[in-house]
N, C-alpha and C positions, 0 to 999 in steps of 0.2 A: 443203590449200596454195592458196591459186586463181593460176595466171599469170598470162601478158598474152596468150601466142603458144597458134597452134593444130598442137600434136603433129603431128596429120594431113596439114599443108601443109609442113612442115620433112625438106628430105632432110640425113643426117650420116653424117659420116665421120669412125669414128671411125680413130684414133690408135694403136696400140697394138706394144709390143716392141717396137724400135730396136736396135741394138747396143750400148746402153754395162751397165756390171754388174749394174744392177736391171733389164734387161730378163724374167728369168720374175715380176720380178713385178707387172712392166708389160703382161704378157699376161694376169696375171690379177687386174688394174684393168682391163681391155679385156673382157676376161669381166664381169665385176661389172655393170662400165658398159653395157654393149648390154644386155645383161640389161634392166637398170632402163630403159631407153629404148623398148628394145620395146616393156614396157612399158605407159609413158607413149604407147604410139599414133607414134614418129617412127618415118621408112623407115631403116634403117641397116645400109650396106659399111664396114669394117676394114680398116687397111691398115695394111700392119707398113713403115714409111720406109727397113729395113733392107733390104730387098727391095727390087732397082733397077722391077720392073717395077709395083711394087704403088705406087712414087710418081713413074711414068708414069699407070701409070691416072687417081693424087690427082690432077695435074692433069690429064688429057683430063677428067676424068668435070667434073659439074654436079651442087657438092652447096649449101647454104644454109648451112651453118658446121662446124667441124671439133672434133669432145672431144678434146682430147688426153690420155693417158693417160700419157706415154710419162715416165719418170723415169729422173732424170741426165743425164746428159751426152750433148746431140744429143737431148733434149726437153723440160729443165726450165733447161736456160742460153740460152737461145733461140735456137738454128740452127732449128727446127723452127718457132719461128714469125717467121721473116723466109722459107725457104723461099713459109713461110700467104701475110705480107704481101707478095709477091713475084707472088704466082699470084691476088690479090684476096678469099684466103679466108678468111672471117669466125671467130674460133679462141673455148675456150673460155677463161679466167684471163687472164692480165700479160702484154704483150708486151714486145718483142727486152729496149729497157734493160730494163726491171725482173728479168724472168726473169735478164736474165746477171748483175745480180749480188745478187738473194737468190743465185742459183746460189756466186758466187762471198764464198765469208765472211770472208774477209780485208776485201776491198771493201763489202762490209755490214756489218759496222760500221765504219766511215768514217761514213755516212749514222748507224747508230746513236746512235753517240754527238754527231751536229752538230746532231741532233736533240735531242735529250739524252733517252735512251736509253738504261740504264743495259745495259751486254754487261762478262764478262766482261772482266780482262784478255790479251793475247797478244802475240806477236810472228808475224810470217811469216816463211818463212822457204823458200828457196827454190834449186831442184836445180844445182850446182856452185857455190855461193856460200858461199862458205865459212862457219860460224860456231860459237861456241863454247856449249859443255852452261851451263859454269857462267855464264856470263852469262843466258844465257837463265831460269837458275834463278834468279836475284840479278832477277827482272824477275818472273818469274807465283809461284812460289813451288813447294812439294813443299806434296801429291800434283797434279797438274797431268792437261792432256789434250791428247793429240797425236792429228792431225785432217786430213787432207786438205782444201786448201780446195775446192777442186771437184766433191767426192762425196753421196752424200744415204744418205740410209737406213743413219748410221752405220757405212759401209764405212769399214775403217781404222783405228777410234779406236781409241786404247788411252792411261789413265787409268796416272800411275807416280808408283810412291812415293820415287825419289831421280836423284842426279843421272845416276850406270849405267843402272838403266831405261829414261830418258830417250833417252838417246844410241843405244840398239836401235831403241825408238820410230820418233825419227826418220828411222832409217833403212830402216825396216820400210814408215812411209808415203810418202817419198819413189822406194818399187821402184809406190808407184798412182797417186802423182800428182808432177805437178812442184812445185808448191806446198805445204808444210805449215802451219799454227798448231799453235800451244804454245800454251795459255792454263790461266786458272787454274780450281785444277777447283771447282768451288760445290757443297758437296754441301745434300741439302735437299729438299723436294718438287720432283718435276716435277711439269709440267704443259702443255697446250697449250692453242692457243683460233684455234680458226676462224675466219676472218670474210669473209662475203659484202658483197659489192657493190661499183657502182664512184665513182659522186660521193659517194655518203653512206653510205660501209663498215658494217659492220652485227657485231658482234661475236658468237661462238654462245654456250650454254654454256662452259663451262671443262674441261676436261676431265681429270682426277689418274691420274696413271701408274703405276703402280706395280710392276715390272718384276721376275721374278724371277731376273734377277742383278744384279753391280754395279748393272749401269749401263743402259738402254735400248738395249740391242746391234741387230746386226742380228738375229739369233733372237728380242730380245723382242718384237723392232715383227711378226715372223708368225707367227713360230713357235705353230701353237694352244697355251693355258695360259699363253705365255712372255712376259704380261704381264697386270698387272690392268688394265679403263679402272676410273674410278667417274667417273659423268657426274650429277648435278654433279658437282664436286670437294668434298673438305669442308675449306672455308673459310668462313671466313664471311661478311654478304654484301659490308660495305663491299672488303672483302679482293678478291672478286669480281670487286667494280668496280671498280678499280686494277687489278689480272692483265687484264678485259678493255680496259679502258681502254688499257691497255702495248700488247696487240697489236693493236688500228686504228692510233695513232703507228704504232709500226713495219709496217702497210701501208701505212699514210701513208707515209711517212719513205723504203720503196725503192718508192714510185709503183703499188704494186699496183693490179690490175684485176678483179673478174671475183672471185676467192678469193687467200685464202692462209690457212696455218697456223704458228703461230709456239711455242717452241719455249721457254719459261719456267721455271725455278730460284728456286724463296723460297727463302735461307738460312734459319740459324735463326735469326735476329737480327727474317726478316720482309722484307731489300728484292729486291728482285724481278729475276731479271737473262736479260735477250736471251740465248738460246744461238745462232737461225738462225730464219727463215724461208720455210718451203716451197711455190711457187708452182706446184708440183704434185703435191697431196697423193693421198696410197692414194686405188684405190676397191675392197679389194678386204673381201672380210666381217669382216675383223677392221682393218680400218681405221680412222682416227679422224673425219677429220671427216663417213662417214656415221653412224658414233654421236652429234656433237655434232647432227646438225643431225636425228637421231629424236627426241630432248631436246629440238628448240626445236621440233617438231615437223610436219620433212619427212619422206614416205618417202623411199625410193631415186629414184623415179622424180621422186619430184616436187623432189629437188634436183637432180635431172643432169638436169630440163624450166629447173627455175629459171637454172642454172646460163649453158645454154642463152639462157635470156633476156637475160643481164647485156649473156651473146656479142653481140648480137644490138640488143643498144641501144647499146652503146659505140660501133656501126658508126652509129647513128640520130643518134648528139649530137655 
């Protein structure tokens, strides 16, 4: 697919690594994106924001755009986006506010509901505040899911079947986050839909996820053979259009720019439920955004070029 920019004249600061629990995945994403960007013709320097000398070099350097491959805290929560705003360096993906809201699953739910987007019933718990497990179960039912409000890559996600299991799961999640979400478990077909665009975002083909484990956990996401990605998903055209519309609606509800990827489950009755929206999708060989983009006709280098084009378009608007 043709793009509107000349890569040979653009210097890219690629950001990968970072200090979150997803550092290793971030480094893998960075390696994949770097190879694609170089193949596309960009001049690329890589920086690890966890290294202070790298941060100084980034601030002092002369770059045209930042390519963010930082997952989890300090990468997709608005933190690095704020730094880039301060130093005046354009970057791919969503801005500070959208990044922080999408990363905070509890607050993202507020915006989903405001824009009439179905999301599982949930209860948010805060470290140090009392809670009653039986009351939670009465609201969300069992089985249910306990997960961190501010982590990605399915880190710390627990599916539990009764109140006793839930109590243990909540305490386990509090060890990695200050907020815990307990929400209704939706049994159904797991799908994810990537969206590209700024003022007129468009959904890419729907990917159906068939995890080898009970759900799409960390191992299913990143281990070779951990899950099967079926693209396009095994759903009919009207359902495909509906799922894509939901993903675009979630992208807009959270004010996303450039790219996003929304995880959706369709239950046995055909109702679709949004679980979360990721503003910095993975760029590894098993990642979902590149998979969907290939089905839409983008090579990996073309996808990376498109993301930079959208970042610079955002600056020009």
